[in-house]
C-alpha beads as a LAMMPS data file, in Angstrom:
LAMMPS data file: protein, C-alpha beads

469 atoms
468 bonds

1 atom types
1 bond types

-500.0 500.0 xlo xhi
-500.0 500.0 ylo yhi
-500.0 500.0 zlo zhi

Masses

1 110.0

Atoms # bond

1 1 1 455.795 154.095 -356.077
2 1 1 452.756 151.846 -355.597
3 1 1 454.341 150.421 -352.459
4 1 1 454.796 153.937 -351.082
5 1 1 451.140 154.870 -351.750
6 1 1 449.926 151.656 -350.108
7 1 1 452.122 152.358 -347.075
8 1 1 450.777 155.936 -346.768
9 1 1 447.140 154.771 -346.985
10 1 1 447.742 152.129 -344.357
11 1 1 449.249 154.760 -342.049
12 1 1 446.232 157.086 -342.538
13 1 1 443.738 154.288 -341.795
14 1 1 445.710 153.318 -338.689
15 1 1 445.671 156.885 -337.401
16 1 1 441.918 157.190 -338.016
17 1 1 441.346 153.929 -336.209
18 1 1 443.331 155.163 -333.215
19 1 1 441.366 158.416 -333.140
20 1 1 438.069 156.549 -333.129
21 1 1 439.276 154.206 -330.430
22 1 1 440.544 157.097 -328.297
23 1 1 437.289 158.967 -328.820
24 1 1 435.286 155.954 -327.645
25 1 1 437.509 155.522 -324.615
26 1 1 437.137 159.172 -323.578
27 1 1 433.370 159.212 -324.015
28 1 1 431.365 158.976 -320.770
29 1 1 429.557 155.621 -320.456
30 1 1 425.771 155.846 -320.723
31 1 1 423.713 153.495 -318.573
32 1 1 420.942 151.596 -320.315
33 1 1 419.523 150.336 -317.027
34 1 1 415.848 150.814 -316.251
35 1 1 415.400 153.732 -313.852
36 1 1 412.528 155.634 -312.302
37 1 1 412.084 158.459 -309.825
38 1 1 409.847 158.550 -306.767
39 1 1 408.974 161.602 -304.674
40 1 1 408.059 161.184 -301.024
41 1 1 407.493 164.284 -298.881
42 1 1 410.842 166.127 -298.812
43 1 1 412.706 163.266 -300.478
44 1 1 413.272 162.279 -304.070
45 1 1 414.898 158.953 -304.762
46 1 1 415.979 157.411 -308.016
47 1 1 415.732 153.652 -308.401
48 1 1 417.952 151.888 -310.918
49 1 1 417.821 148.187 -311.760
50 1 1 421.333 146.725 -312.040
51 1 1 422.773 143.456 -313.247
52 1 1 424.706 141.199 -310.876
53 1 1 428.113 142.353 -312.188
54 1 1 427.327 145.979 -311.406
55 1 1 425.957 145.111 -307.970
56 1 1 428.919 143.008 -306.837
57 1 1 431.448 145.441 -308.328
58 1 1 430.021 148.135 -306.061
59 1 1 429.893 145.769 -303.096
60 1 1 433.544 144.849 -303.565
61 1 1 434.608 148.458 -303.048
62 1 1 432.558 149.076 -299.914
63 1 1 434.739 150.042 -296.969
64 1 1 431.905 150.621 -294.497
65 1 1 431.059 147.397 -292.650
66 1 1 428.427 148.154 -289.966
67 1 1 428.776 146.164 -286.765
68 1 1 425.824 143.918 -285.816
69 1 1 423.653 145.398 -283.090
70 1 1 424.162 143.934 -279.654
71 1 1 421.193 141.790 -278.644
72 1 1 420.065 139.755 -275.668
73 1 1 418.225 136.575 -276.648
74 1 1 418.375 134.831 -273.252
75 1 1 414.969 135.454 -271.694
76 1 1 416.132 135.336 -268.065
77 1 1 418.876 137.890 -268.713
78 1 1 416.532 140.197 -270.594
79 1 1 413.852 139.890 -267.911
80 1 1 416.327 141.000 -265.249
81 1 1 417.537 143.937 -267.350
82 1 1 413.967 145.090 -268.018
83 1 1 412.537 144.620 -264.539
84 1 1 410.030 147.387 -263.834
85 1 1 409.703 148.187 -267.551
86 1 1 408.437 145.020 -269.240
87 1 1 406.124 142.496 -267.582
88 1 1 405.490 138.989 -268.936
89 1 1 402.662 136.519 -268.487
90 1 1 403.229 133.530 -266.218
91 1 1 404.670 130.498 -267.987
92 1 1 402.623 127.763 -269.643
93 1 1 402.580 124.158 -268.416
94 1 1 406.271 123.831 -269.231
95 1 1 407.038 127.218 -267.740
96 1 1 408.454 128.411 -271.047
97 1 1 405.875 130.953 -272.225
98 1 1 407.465 134.395 -272.490
99 1 1 404.402 136.330 -273.593
100 1 1 404.158 140.109 -273.302
101 1 1 401.780 141.363 -270.610
102 1 1 402.550 145.039 -270.071
103 1 1 405.141 147.724 -270.862
104 1 1 405.777 150.765 -268.673
105 1 1 407.611 152.959 -271.177
106 1 1 410.372 155.187 -269.925
107 1 1 408.395 158.293 -270.956
108 1 1 405.524 157.374 -268.615
109 1 1 403.130 155.819 -271.139
110 1 1 401.773 152.297 -270.745
111 1 1 400.942 149.429 -273.096
112 1 1 398.651 146.677 -271.822
113 1 1 398.387 143.402 -273.712
114 1 1 395.132 141.534 -273.039
115 1 1 396.176 138.309 -274.736
116 1 1 399.211 136.095 -274.387
117 1 1 400.008 136.109 -278.124
118 1 1 403.362 137.904 -278.496
119 1 1 406.455 136.043 -277.333
120 1 1 409.896 137.347 -276.493
121 1 1 412.587 137.116 -279.175
122 1 1 415.334 139.580 -278.260
123 1 1 416.208 142.835 -276.527
124 1 1 418.561 145.330 -278.225
125 1 1 420.035 147.500 -275.446
126 1 1 421.777 150.104 -277.645
127 1 1 418.480 150.824 -279.421
128 1 1 416.322 150.116 -276.335
129 1 1 414.096 147.991 -278.587
130 1 1 412.353 144.800 -277.533
131 1 1 411.254 142.332 -280.224
132 1 1 408.439 139.783 -280.012
133 1 1 406.974 137.223 -282.395
134 1 1 403.225 137.398 -282.934
135 1 1 400.734 135.205 -284.777
136 1 1 401.826 133.943 -288.210
137 1 1 405.395 134.758 -287.051
138 1 1 404.875 138.507 -287.615
139 1 1 407.237 140.975 -285.954
140 1 1 406.026 142.987 -282.966
141 1 1 408.450 145.511 -281.514
142 1 1 408.554 148.486 -279.150
143 1 1 411.015 151.265 -278.449
144 1 1 411.001 151.327 -274.660
145 1 1 412.260 154.903 -274.505
146 1 1 409.326 156.566 -276.257
147 1 1 406.662 153.906 -276.859
148 1 1 406.999 153.747 -280.639
149 1 1 405.753 150.488 -282.108
150 1 1 406.500 148.095 -284.960
151 1 1 405.793 150.291 -287.996
152 1 1 408.217 152.912 -286.681
153 1 1 410.572 150.668 -284.711
154 1 1 410.923 147.782 -287.165
155 1 1 412.914 144.642 -286.509
156 1 1 416.544 145.549 -285.680
157 1 1 417.720 142.453 -287.588
158 1 1 416.879 144.298 -290.819
159 1 1 418.806 147.456 -289.912
160 1 1 421.619 148.448 -292.270
161 1 1 423.163 151.824 -291.429
162 1 1 424.857 154.257 -293.829
163 1 1 428.565 155.104 -293.301
164 1 1 428.033 158.272 -291.256
165 1 1 424.888 157.060 -289.511
166 1 1 422.727 159.539 -291.442
167 1 1 420.245 156.988 -292.813
168 1 1 419.445 153.343 -292.262
169 1 1 417.382 150.621 -293.900
170 1 1 414.864 148.953 -291.592
171 1 1 411.830 146.688 -291.889
172 1 1 409.466 144.260 -290.224
173 1 1 407.890 140.943 -291.209
174 1 1 404.144 141.313 -291.761
175 1 1 403.303 137.628 -291.466
176 1 1 402.308 137.324 -295.133
177 1 1 405.556 136.176 -296.801
178 1 1 406.867 139.711 -297.293
179 1 1 408.841 142.161 -295.190
180 1 1 407.761 145.810 -295.171
181 1 1 410.888 147.921 -295.667
182 1 1 411.443 151.602 -294.920
183 1 1 414.338 154.051 -294.690
184 1 1 414.908 156.046 -291.516
185 1 1 416.740 159.343 -291.104
186 1 1 418.834 160.340 -288.109
187 1 1 417.244 163.438 -286.569
188 1 1 419.127 164.753 -283.541
189 1 1 420.301 161.275 -282.607
190 1 1 416.904 159.605 -283.052
191 1 1 415.971 157.640 -286.177
192 1 1 412.655 158.679 -287.702
193 1 1 410.806 157.134 -290.645
194 1 1 411.563 159.044 -293.838
195 1 1 410.790 156.830 -296.835
196 1 1 408.273 153.930 -296.748
197 1 1 410.191 151.947 -299.359
198 1 1 407.827 148.996 -299.869
199 1 1 404.757 151.218 -299.852
200 1 1 406.017 153.743 -302.405
201 1 1 407.281 150.972 -304.712
202 1 1 403.784 149.490 -304.760
203 1 1 402.053 152.848 -305.217
204 1 1 404.170 153.611 -308.246
205 1 1 403.218 150.299 -309.889
206 1 1 406.764 148.982 -309.722
207 1 1 408.130 145.647 -308.639
208 1 1 407.430 145.113 -304.964
209 1 1 410.168 144.892 -302.369
210 1 1 409.521 141.657 -300.490
211 1 1 412.655 139.813 -299.359
212 1 1 415.977 141.669 -299.354
213 1 1 418.889 139.269 -298.900
214 1 1 421.799 141.682 -299.288
215 1 1 421.991 145.411 -298.635
216 1 1 424.813 147.925 -298.329
217 1 1 425.446 151.676 -298.529
218 1 1 428.301 153.100 -300.594
219 1 1 427.745 156.537 -299.046
220 1 1 425.111 158.258 -296.934
221 1 1 422.737 158.677 -299.874
222 1 1 423.246 155.560 -302.009
223 1 1 421.789 152.176 -301.071
224 1 1 422.158 148.883 -302.957
225 1 1 419.686 146.020 -302.549
226 1 1 419.454 142.413 -303.695
227 1 1 415.852 141.180 -303.812
228 1 1 415.288 137.426 -304.205
229 1 1 411.544 136.914 -303.802
230 1 1 410.931 137.512 -307.532
231 1 1 409.620 134.950 -310.013
232 1 1 410.562 134.840 -313.693
233 1 1 408.365 133.664 -316.579
234 1 1 409.107 130.042 -315.639
235 1 1 407.872 130.639 -312.102
236 1 1 411.390 130.252 -310.735
237 1 1 412.982 132.473 -308.131
238 1 1 415.551 134.908 -309.447
239 1 1 417.412 137.832 -307.884
240 1 1 416.915 141.446 -308.869
241 1 1 419.374 144.199 -307.987
242 1 1 418.578 147.817 -307.149
243 1 1 420.531 151.012 -306.665
244 1 1 418.633 153.686 -304.717
245 1 1 419.960 157.256 -304.736
246 1 1 418.366 159.582 -302.175
247 1 1 418.112 163.341 -302.564
248 1 1 416.707 165.412 -299.738
249 1 1 415.086 168.585 -301.008
250 1 1 416.303 171.893 -299.655
251 1 1 413.497 173.742 -297.861
252 1 1 411.824 176.053 -300.351
253 1 1 411.865 179.742 -299.513
254 1 1 408.085 179.569 -299.831
255 1 1 407.956 177.160 -296.899
256 1 1 409.413 179.756 -294.534
257 1 1 406.410 181.941 -293.854
258 1 1 406.978 185.188 -291.916
259 1 1 406.583 185.024 -288.160
260 1 1 404.611 188.242 -287.771
261 1 1 403.053 190.885 -289.994
262 1 1 400.144 193.314 -290.252
263 1 1 399.056 191.773 -293.559
264 1 1 397.409 188.362 -293.629
265 1 1 398.600 187.710 -297.188
266 1 1 402.232 187.818 -296.010
267 1 1 401.729 184.498 -294.227
268 1 1 400.634 182.686 -297.395
269 1 1 403.703 180.908 -298.828
270 1 1 404.773 181.261 -302.416
271 1 1 403.002 178.868 -304.810
272 1 1 399.923 178.827 -302.547
273 1 1 396.692 180.804 -302.461
274 1 1 393.990 181.291 -299.839
275 1 1 391.252 178.755 -300.467
276 1 1 388.037 180.724 -300.920
277 1 1 385.269 178.177 -301.330
278 1 1 382.555 176.936 -298.958
279 1 1 383.127 179.788 -296.497
280 1 1 386.648 178.618 -295.663
281 1 1 388.492 181.706 -296.827
282 1 1 388.699 183.289 -293.346
283 1 1 387.642 181.765 -290.021
284 1 1 387.719 184.052 -286.963
285 1 1 387.536 183.439 -283.221
286 1 1 389.554 183.643 -280.007
287 1 1 391.897 180.647 -279.818
288 1 1 394.256 181.753 -277.042
289 1 1 391.761 183.371 -274.646
290 1 1 393.126 186.910 -274.890
291 1 1 389.851 188.468 -276.051
292 1 1 391.077 189.141 -279.599
293 1 1 389.797 187.513 -282.776
294 1 1 392.404 185.169 -284.231
295 1 1 392.321 184.015 -287.836
296 1 1 392.481 180.585 -289.468
297 1 1 393.332 180.365 -293.163
298 1 1 392.900 177.361 -295.432
299 1 1 395.476 177.480 -298.231
300 1 1 395.882 175.506 -301.435
301 1 1 398.920 174.715 -303.569
302 1 1 399.021 175.887 -307.198
303 1 1 401.166 173.186 -308.813
304 1 1 399.950 173.024 -312.432
305 1 1 401.079 169.402 -312.755
306 1 1 398.385 168.449 -310.208
307 1 1 395.596 169.756 -312.462
308 1 1 394.328 166.721 -314.377
309 1 1 391.692 165.919 -316.975
310 1 1 389.145 163.418 -315.719
311 1 1 387.244 161.392 -318.315
312 1 1 383.829 162.202 -316.811
313 1 1 384.412 165.109 -314.394
314 1 1 386.488 167.320 -316.681
315 1 1 389.417 169.393 -315.427
316 1 1 390.203 168.758 -311.743
317 1 1 392.610 170.646 -309.512
318 1 1 393.979 167.971 -307.181
319 1 1 396.461 170.168 -305.305
320 1 1 396.320 169.505 -301.569
321 1 1 395.196 172.044 -298.993
322 1 1 396.722 173.194 -295.715
323 1 1 396.041 175.352 -292.679
324 1 1 397.596 178.467 -291.122
325 1 1 396.616 179.849 -287.698
326 1 1 397.372 183.487 -286.871
327 1 1 397.155 185.006 -283.401
328 1 1 395.857 188.562 -283.256
329 1 1 398.350 190.741 -281.342
330 1 1 396.416 193.981 -281.647
331 1 1 398.513 195.827 -284.221
332 1 1 399.815 192.760 -286.058
333 1 1 399.325 189.021 -286.509
334 1 1 401.668 186.306 -285.269
335 1 1 402.104 182.857 -286.830
336 1 1 400.799 180.244 -284.380
337 1 1 400.690 177.161 -286.607
338 1 1 401.322 176.073 -290.182
339 1 1 400.687 172.776 -291.935
340 1 1 400.724 173.260 -295.686
341 1 1 399.268 170.006 -297.040
342 1 1 397.384 168.009 -294.391
343 1 1 394.075 168.098 -296.311
344 1 1 393.258 166.435 -299.617
345 1 1 391.960 168.404 -302.574
346 1 1 388.283 169.311 -302.660
347 1 1 388.259 167.329 -305.904
348 1 1 389.290 164.011 -304.392
349 1 1 387.552 160.896 -305.672
350 1 1 385.061 159.530 -303.163
351 1 1 384.672 156.233 -305.013
352 1 1 381.122 154.877 -304.795
353 1 1 380.178 157.775 -302.491
354 1 1 380.875 161.468 -302.886
355 1 1 383.857 162.843 -300.989
356 1 1 383.141 164.514 -297.605
357 1 1 383.177 168.318 -297.275
358 1 1 385.821 170.005 -295.139
359 1 1 384.512 172.524 -292.613
360 1 1 386.506 174.576 -290.092
361 1 1 385.127 176.483 -287.100
362 1 1 386.217 177.995 -283.815
363 1 1 383.975 177.073 -280.884
364 1 1 384.522 177.621 -277.141
365 1 1 388.138 178.511 -277.822
366 1 1 388.805 175.259 -279.656
367 1 1 389.636 174.735 -283.317
368 1 1 387.228 172.219 -284.880
369 1 1 388.091 170.432 -288.097
370 1 1 384.929 168.800 -289.392
371 1 1 384.239 166.414 -292.246
372 1 1 380.594 166.464 -293.327
373 1 1 379.341 163.456 -295.274
374 1 1 375.661 164.335 -295.710
375 1 1 373.317 161.396 -295.190
376 1 1 376.276 159.173 -294.239
377 1 1 377.221 161.173 -291.128
378 1 1 380.201 163.227 -290.059
379 1 1 383.429 163.163 -288.038
380 1 1 385.064 166.003 -286.144
381 1 1 388.448 166.719 -284.516
382 1 1 388.763 169.231 -281.662
383 1 1 392.142 170.933 -281.138
384 1 1 393.204 173.212 -278.290
385 1 1 396.199 175.547 -278.196
386 1 1 398.632 174.082 -275.659
387 1 1 402.328 173.184 -275.481
388 1 1 403.137 175.631 -278.301
389 1 1 400.943 173.741 -280.757
390 1 1 397.327 172.731 -281.294
391 1 1 396.799 169.325 -279.688
392 1 1 393.924 166.935 -280.328
393 1 1 391.665 166.942 -277.254
394 1 1 388.484 165.395 -278.665
395 1 1 386.925 163.369 -281.437
396 1 1 383.269 162.900 -282.393
397 1 1 381.778 160.855 -285.211
398 1 1 378.360 159.728 -286.391
399 1 1 377.660 156.959 -288.902
400 1 1 374.221 157.348 -290.431
401 1 1 371.838 155.573 -292.759
402 1 1 369.860 158.422 -294.216
403 1 1 368.224 160.302 -291.303
404 1 1 368.927 157.426 -288.884
405 1 1 372.022 157.301 -286.725
406 1 1 373.452 153.781 -286.739
407 1 1 376.235 154.588 -284.279
408 1 1 378.094 157.517 -282.801
409 1 1 381.192 157.940 -280.699
410 1 1 382.557 160.738 -278.522
411 1 1 386.100 160.694 -277.140
412 1 1 387.476 163.242 -274.678
413 1 1 391.255 162.939 -274.542
414 1 1 391.435 165.323 -271.563
415 1 1 389.050 163.439 -269.275
416 1 1 390.089 160.138 -270.902
417 1 1 386.491 159.058 -271.433
418 1 1 384.914 157.300 -274.417
419 1 1 381.162 157.036 -274.998
420 1 1 379.733 154.974 -277.832
421 1 1 376.095 154.486 -278.874
422 1 1 375.092 151.680 -281.240
423 1 1 371.687 150.955 -282.755
424 1 1 370.765 147.373 -281.850
425 1 1 367.459 147.363 -283.775
426 1 1 368.472 146.082 -287.200
427 1 1 364.886 146.421 -288.461
428 1 1 364.557 150.118 -287.650
429 1 1 362.983 152.039 -290.541
430 1 1 363.060 155.550 -289.086
431 1 1 364.531 157.506 -286.179
432 1 1 361.670 156.622 -283.831
433 1 1 362.509 152.897 -284.046
434 1 1 366.206 153.232 -283.273
435 1 1 367.286 151.551 -280.019
436 1 1 370.704 152.527 -278.718
437 1 1 373.051 150.505 -276.559
438 1 1 375.514 152.784 -274.781
439 1 1 379.058 151.808 -273.854
440 1 1 381.283 153.923 -271.598
441 1 1 385.010 153.230 -271.313
442 1 1 388.066 154.705 -269.665
443 1 1 391.009 155.191 -271.987
444 1 1 394.691 155.894 -271.672
445 1 1 396.147 158.372 -274.149
446 1 1 399.453 157.324 -275.683
447 1 1 400.434 160.939 -276.391
448 1 1 398.738 164.081 -277.652
449 1 1 398.507 164.380 -281.426
450 1 1 399.758 167.728 -282.739
451 1 1 398.074 169.459 -285.647
452 1 1 401.403 170.676 -287.026
453 1 1 402.616 167.062 -287.325
454 1 1 399.596 165.503 -289.094
455 1 1 400.714 164.698 -292.628
456 1 1 397.310 163.569 -293.917
457 1 1 393.975 163.589 -292.086
458 1 1 392.826 160.704 -294.284
459 1 1 395.547 158.547 -292.712
460 1 1 394.869 159.598 -289.104
461 1 1 393.568 156.514 -287.278
462 1 1 391.879 157.552 -284.044
463 1 1 391.756 153.990 -282.663
464 1 1 395.569 153.923 -282.611
465 1 1 395.847 157.016 -280.412
466 1 1 394.545 155.465 -277.193
467 1 1 394.276 152.251 -275.201
468 1 1 391.031 151.101 -273.541
469 1 1 391.591 150.285 -269.879

Bonds

1 1 1 2
2 1 2 3
3 1 3 4
4 1 4 5
5 1 5 6
6 1 6 7
7 1 7 8
8 1 8 9
9 1 9 10
10 1 10 11
11 1 11 12
12 1 12 13
13 1 13 14
14 1 14 15
15 1 15 16
16 1 16 17
17 1 17 18
18 1 18 19
19 1 19 20
20 1 20 21
21 1 21 22
22 1 22 23
23 1 23 24
24 1 24 25
25 1 25 26
26 1 26 27
27 1 27 28
28 1 28 29
29 1 29 30
30 1 30 31
31 1 31 32
32 1 32 33
33 1 33 34
34 1 34 35
35 1 35 36
36 1 36 37
37 1 37 38
38 1 38 39
39 1 39 40
40 1 40 41
41 1 41 42
42 1 42 43
43 1 43 44
44 1 44 45
45 1 45 46
46 1 46 47
47 1 47 48
48 1 48 49
49 1 49 50
50 1 50 51
51 1 51 52
52 1 52 53
53 1 53 54
54 1 54 55
55 1 55 56
56 1 56 57
57 1 57 58
58 1 58 59
59 1 59 60
60 1 60 61
61 1 61 62
62 1 62 63
63 1 63 64
64 1 64 65
65 1 65 66
66 1 66 67
67 1 67 68
68 1 68 69
69 1 69 70
70 1 70 71
71 1 71 72
72 1 72 73
73 1 73 74
74 1 74 75
75 1 75 76
76 1 76 77
77 1 77 78
78 1 78 79
79 1 79 80
80 1 80 81
81 1 81 82
82 1 82 83
83 1 83 84
84 1 84 85
85 1 85 86
86 1 86 87
87 1 87 88
88 1 88 89
89 1 89 90
90 1 90 91
91 1 91 92
92 1 92 93
93 1 93 94
94 1 94 95
95 1 95 96
96 1 96 97
97 1 97 98
98 1 98 99
99 1 99 100
100 1 100 101
101 1 101 102
102 1 102 103
103 1 103 104
104 1 104 105
105 1 105 106
106 1 106 107
107 1 107 108
108 1 108 109
109 1 109 110
110 1 110 111
111 1 111 112
112 1 112 113
113 1 113 114
114 1 114 115
115 1 115 116
116 1 116 117
117 1 117 118
118 1 118 119
119 1 119 120
120 1 120 121
121 1 121 122
122 1 122 123
123 1 123 124
124 1 124 125
125 1 125 126
126 1 126 127
127 1 127 128
128 1 128 129
129 1 129 130
130 1 130 131
131 1 131 132
132 1 132 133
133 1 133 134
134 1 134 135
135 1 135 136
136 1 136 137
137 1 137 138
138 1 138 139
139 1 139 140
140 1 140 141
141 1 141 142
142 1 142 143
143 1 143 144
144 1 144 145
145 1 145 146
146 1 146 147
147 1 147 148
148 1 148 149
149 1 149 150
150 1 150 151
151 1 151 152
152 1 152 153
153 1 153 154
154 1 154 155
155 1 155 156
156 1 156 157
157 1 157 158
158 1 158 159
159 1 159 160
160 1 160 161
161 1 161 162
162 1 162 163
163 1 163 164
164 1 164 165
165 1 165 166
166 1 166 167
167 1 167 168
168 1 168 169
169 1 169 170
170 1 170 171
171 1 171 172
172 1 172 173
173 1 173 174
174 1 174 175
175 1 175 176
176 1 176 177
177 1 177 178
178 1 178 179
179 1 179 180
180 1 180 181
181 1 181 182
182 1 182 183
183 1 183 184
184 1 184 185
185 1 185 186
186 1 186 187
187 1 187 188
188 1 188 189
189 1 189 190
190 1 190 191
191 1 191 192
192 1 192 193
193 1 193 194
194 1 194 195
195 1 195 196
196 1 196 197
197 1 197 198
198 1 198 199
199 1 199 200
200 1 200 201
201 1 201 202
202 1 202 203
203 1 203 204
204 1 204 205
205 1 205 206
206 1 206 207
207 1 207 208
208 1 208 209
209 1 209 210
210 1 210 211
211 1 211 212
212 1 212 213
213 1 213 214
214 1 214 215
215 1 215 216
216 1 216 217
217 1 217 218
218 1 218 219
219 1 219 220
220 1 220 221
221 1 221 222
222 1 222 223
223 1 223 224
224 1 224 225
225 1 225 226
226 1 226 227
227 1 227 228
228 1 228 229
229 1 229 230
230 1 230 231
231 1 231 232
232 1 232 233
233 1 233 234
234 1 234 235
235 1 235 236
236 1 236 237
237 1 237 238
238 1 238 239
239 1 239 240
240 1 240 241
241 1 241 242
242 1 242 243
243 1 243 244
244 1 244 245
245 1 245 246
246 1 246 247
247 1 247 248
248 1 248 249
249 1 249 250
250 1 250 251
251 1 251 252
252 1 252 253
253 1 253 254
254 1 254 255
255 1 255 256
256 1 256 257
257 1 257 258
258 1 258 259
259 1 259 260
260 1 260 261
261 1 261 262
262 1 262 263
263 1 263 264
264 1 264 265
265 1 265 266
266 1 266 267
267 1 267 268
268 1 268 269
269 1 269 270
270 1 270 271
271 1 271 272
272 1 272 273
273 1 273 274
274 1 274 275
275 1 275 276
276 1 276 277
277 1 277 278
278 1 278 279
279 1 279 280
280 1 280 281
281 1 281 282
282 1 282 283
283 1 283 284
284 1 284 285
285 1 285 286
286 1 286 287
287 1 287 288
288 1 288 289
289 1 289 290
290 1 290 291
291 1 291 292
292 1 292 293
293 1 293 294
294 1 294 295
295 1 295 296
296 1 296 297
297 1 297 298
298 1 298 299
299 1 299 300
300 1 300 301
301 1 301 302
302 1 302 303
303 1 303 304
304 1 304 305
305 1 305 306
306 1 306 307
307 1 307 308
308 1 308 309
309 1 309 310
310 1 310 311
311 1 311 312
312 1 312 313
313 1 313 314
314 1 314 315
315 1 315 316
316 1 316 317
317 1 317 318
318 1 318 319
319 1 319 320
320 1 320 321
321 1 321 322
322 1 322 323
323 1 323 324
324 1 324 325
325 1 325 326
326 1 326 327
327 1 327 328
328 1 328 329
329 1 329 330
330 1 330 331
331 1 331 332
332 1 332 333
333 1 333 334
334 1 334 335
335 1 335 336
336 1 336 337
337 1 337 338
338 1 338 339
339 1 339 340
340 1 340 341
341 1 341 342
342 1 342 343
343 1 343 344
344 1 344 345
345 1 345 346
346 1 346 347
347 1 347 348
348 1 348 349
349 1 349 350
350 1 350 351
351 1 351 352
352 1 352 353
353 1 353 354
354 1 354 355
355 1 355 356
356 1 356 357
357 1 357 358
358 1 358 359
359 1 359 360
360 1 360 361
361 1 361 362
362 1 362 363
363 1 363 364
364 1 364 365
365 1 365 366
366 1 366 367
367 1 367 368
368 1 368 369
369 1 369 370
370 1 370 371
371 1 371 372
372 1 372 373
373 1 373 374
374 1 374 375
375 1 375 376
376 1 376 377
377 1 377 378
378 1 378 379
379 1 379 380
380 1 380 381
381 1 381 382
382 1 382 383
383 1 383 384
384 1 384 385
385 1 385 386
386 1 386 387
387 1 387 388
388 1 388 389
389 1 389 390
390 1 390 391
391 1 391 392
392 1 392 393
393 1 393 394
394 1 394 395
395 1 395 396
396 1 396 397
397 1 397 398
398 1 398 399
399 1 399 400
400 1 400 401
401 1 401 402
402 1 402 403
403 1 403 404
404 1 404 405
405 1 405 406
406 1 406 407
407 1 407 408
408 1 408 409
409 1 409 410
410 1 410 411
411 1 411 412
412 1 412 413
413 1 413 414
414 1 414 415
415 1 415 416
416 1 416 417
417 1 417 418
418 1 418 419
419 1 419 420
420 1 420 421
421 1 421 422
422 1 422 423
423 1 423 424
424 1 424 425
425 1 425 426
426 1 426 427
427 1 427 428
428 1 428 429
429 1 429 430
430 1 430 431
431 1 431 432
432 1 432 433
433 1 433 434
434 1 434 435
435 1 435 436
436 1 436 437
437 1 437 438
438 1 438 439
439 1 439 440
440 1 440 441
441 1 441 442
442 1 442 443
443 1 443 444
444 1 444 445
445 1 445 446
446 1 446 447
447 1 447 448
448 1 448 449
449 1 449 450
450 1 450 451
451 1 451 452
452 1 452 453
453 1 453 454
454 1 454 455
455 1 455 456
456 1 456 457
457 1 457 458
458 1 458 459
459 1 459 460
460 1 460 461
461 1 461 462
462 1 462 463
463 1 463 464
464 1 464 465
465 1 465 466
466 1 466 467
467 1 467 468
468 1 468 469
């Protein structure tokens, strides 16, 4: 009898053990890896830190093996292929200097290089990209088709394309140990910058991306990276492995404003309001020379997560602002332009100085976007309606010290003229003692800047829009 009871108990325990084991096997594995999420424009990407076993297990199953890009490294061959497009400086004493002198881009624009400091490395015919090496071995590259330069073109040696050619990793060496990496998206056959990978890693206070030694895509939205320029507590190099999962946000219904309506409020997207401070709520004037008063609206997002509590300034609404231009058609309005977040919040932090005030006006048929900085001066952008957009035709700025103007600049992108005045009397105490030296220059415009395409006025660098001849 005792033997029978012992046998029954053993059977019960065995069955329970099997149930537990089966339950564990059927349970979905939970990752304990460190992860974080980054949002960049219309993209959200999740970054997960892996161990080496996870990384190489994924790599082992990759079927997509992108072919290396064809490149021409022989200077004589490349020079013949690019005759009439790329000009080089004459050789040095040994006749071996292959420095860049001038590029006549295929779209009609020109790049002139005053100094013999960038030297030929390779030409990539399928991408129509030419690569040079600059000082400190930094990468300098150009897309010969459209004139795009290094920060958008990258170094083709860093390109790793996703299986269906939807995205690709790219980068360029900055000459300071690290490579700046970014992810490009295929838009109608042309790759455009979508995610500044190195930049957003740094902004989010995460480990920097500096030297990627291995990279592969498992699908069009999942990228794996092996970073080696990382030091441990013993100051020794060690690898770190990343998995990056990209999600592209669907356009919100609120982003599809109506094309025409009798009511101005119909053009304001959902989750936005008309900004009604400092006289910016409604700007009127004729922008298309038809004799009717058009309307410019400044709008502001209403995302509650962007309202913060500042330790000294109290509650601050840091939602960005945008602009909408409506053409008056007599019995209704028509949408002429929209850019929902090109302006910072009115509550931005000016650092040591107060932040400049945004001011919008219509003058002589042009749309003026002004930044007023009180005793420190101002800067102003002039846009004209042309080519189905509002294009930047002028720029004016004044840098002041109290009532005194230290320097001012006026650029006309239509006449291609630049005039600059600089005070050369360092001891001037008031306006009457200021002595100006005037400089006049001819410029060549790379291409017109469109208001609809400006992502952030704070990042718009005027000096990069033209070349002094």
